[in-house]
N, C-alpha and C positions, 0 to 999 in steps of 0.2 A: 484896485489891487492888480491891474493888468501888468504893470511894469514889474512888480514883485514876482509875479508868476514867471516872467521871462528870465529873471535873474537867477532863480534858484534851482530849477528842475531840469537842467540840461541832461543829466545822466538818465533820467526816466525817458526822455525823448530818444536817446540813443538806444535804450533797451527796446522801446516800441518799434523803432525803425528797423531793428534787426529781425523783427518778425517777417517783414515783407521783402527784405533785400539784404544780402551779405555785403553789398558794395560799400566800401568805405566812404565814397562820396555821398551816397544817400544818407548814411548815418551822420556824417558831418553836417549835411544840409539840414537834417532834423534838429540839430543843436544850434544851428547858425543864428536864428532869431534871438536865442538866449545870449549867444556870444556877442552879438551886436550890442545888446544892452550892457553887457559886462565890460566891453572894451570901448564903447563910444563910437565904434566904426559903423558905417552904414553901407549895405550892399546896394549898388545901382543895378547890376545885372550879373549873370553868370552864364558862361557858355557850356558849363558842365551840366549835362542833362540829369545826371544822378544827383548832384547837389540841388538843382531846381526841384526835382521830385521830393527830396528830403524836406525842403522848405515848405512845400505844399502839405506834406504829411505832418509837419509840426503843427500847422494851424488846424488841420483836421483832427489831430490828436487832442489839442486843447479844447476844441469845440465838443468833442465826444466825452472827454473825461469830466468836464464840468457839468455834464448832464446826468452822470451816473448816480443813481440813488445811493449806492453804497459809499461813494466818495463824499457826496454832499452830507450824508448822515454823519460820517466821521468828522467832517468840519464843524457841524453843529455841536456834536458832542465835545470836541476840543474847545469850542467857544464857551460852552457851559463850564468846563473844567477851569479854564482861564479866569472866567468871571468869579467862580467860587474861590479861586486862589488869590483874588484881589488884583488882577492885572487891569491896568487902565484901558479905557475903551479903544484908543487908537492902536497901540501895539496888539491888543487882544484881537481886533478884527483882522489885522495883518497875519498874525501868527496862527489864528484859527484856520486860515486858508493854506498858507505856505508851509506851516508846520506839518500838516498831514502829508504834503508832497515830499518834504524832506525825510520824514519817517518812512514813507514808501521807498524812496531812493535808498535808504539804509537797508531795506530788505533786498532790493534789486542788485546791489553791489556784490552780494554773495553768490550770484549766479555767474559762473565762469564764462558762459557764452556772452552775457552782456558786458562783462568786464573786458573781454577780448575785443568785442565789437567797438567799444568806446576807445580802446587803445589804438586800434587800427584807424579809426575815424580821425583822431587828433593828429595822427601821423600823415594824413592825406594832404597833399598840396593841391588845392583846387584853383581853377581859373575863375577869378572873381574880379569884376570891375567895381571899384569903390566910388562913393559919391565925392569924397574930399581927398585931397592929395595926401594927407597924413593918415587916412583910415587904414591903408595897407599895413603901415608900421604898427598901428595900434593893435590890429588883429594879430599880426605876427608876434607881438610881444605877449599877448594873451595866450596864444598857442604854445609859445615857448614855456610859459609858466605851467600850462596844463600838462605838457609833455614831461616837464621836470617833476611835477607832483604825482602824475599817474592817476589811477583809479581812486575816487574819493572814498576810500574805505572808512574815513573818519565819520561818515554819516551813519555808521552803525551805532554811534555813541550819542546819547542825548546831550552831554556837555558840549560836544563839538557842534551839534546843531544849534544850541543856544548861542555859542560864539559866532556862528555864521549869521544868525538872525540879528545879533547885536551889531555886527558890521553892516548888514544890509539896511537895517532900520535906523541906525544911529544918526545919520545925517539928514533924516526926514523929520522936521519939527513935529508934525502931527502924529507920527508913528514911533518916534524914538522911545525905547523903553528905559525907565529908570532902573537903578539897582534893585529896588523892590519888585519892579515888573519882571526883571530877568530871573529873580528867584521864583516868582510865580510861574513864569514860563517853564523853567526847569522842572518844577513840581508837576505841572500839568502834562508836559511832554512825557515825563517818566511814567505817569499814570496811564497815559494814552497809548504808549508804544505797544503794549501787548495786544490792544484792540486792533491796531494797524497791522501788526504782524499776522494776526489771524485772518484779517479781512483781505490781505494783499492778493491772494490767489483769486478770490471772488472778483475783486476789482479788475485784475488783469484779464480774466476770462470775459468779463462784461465789456471791457474796453476793446478787446480783440474782436468780439462779436459786433460791436457798434461800428468799428472801422471797416468791417467786411460787409456790413448791411447794404 
């Protein structure tokens, strides 16, 4: 599920990066591994120290988050809800993980500080060396779409999260949800959202402590 994690939770990485630095480059760097996966572009190097620091923070954040008992408990609970709703094993395993992260991002987008940090980051033009000749154009196209769309406020809504999951998983044969699976996912996420809303502050405090340990 590593690739799925990189695809979906870029806003959360922007929020976490804003704790340690207001620099747009650092916040962009914290989202950059996700953006690589989304665009197909690959970073060879960057001369921007802030961006490099953000990339390091991204990996540290992932490592810390996936060890938090509060986060892993929410994932287990969502897996149980999905199973009870009749979701097939492949999409169930994927959604149990990334569904929690998307629900958390739906909480984070309501924080003005995080929304402002995200907006500044995607407006930042970083000095990046790409692996392939077309990677710069791929990344530029992704950033243009991000800038046009703005803060992903749609993550507040379960139906929008289900639509995102359908797009993300749809072209993966082992993970692609059927129409029945999507209905089960919608039911499980709607039931689980209040739990994530309540647990969000605890998870963020624990993550902040883990990153500063």
